[in-house]
C-alpha angles and dihedrals in degrees: 000000000000115000130197104233121215104182095120097039121103135184121331090353088067091052093049095044094048091048091049092047091053091046088054095054108274112136098176123071127185127204138144138204089247090061089063092216104100093114092056096039089051092048091052091051091044093051091050093050091047090053096044106033121210101018128151111246127164122201126188122196128173144221111237121229092249088057093054101115112131093219092051104041093097090050092052091045090052090049091053091049091051092050092047094046091189129184114259094251094062112102110226129201120191116200140177101254095214130331119261121223094239 
């Protein structure tokens, strides 16, 4: 699978670039809480879905190493989902970004 990466995108630029990527055929989008762009990535995906109806889009976001506390993973996942605010038909994958040494 080919994903549209968003690690360097910030603010409205993230929204516009994600929207343009989806308009040009990407169906997979990658972000992470550590990129601090989930709100804008999610709004770009949301706008595309609103314009195009029942489309298949996959989004991956990730748990950062500083969030890796077993008792808090569900909290951090919920926070990412709130920031993304995605339509129900978007498939979401939540990954550990990279393992921490502790």
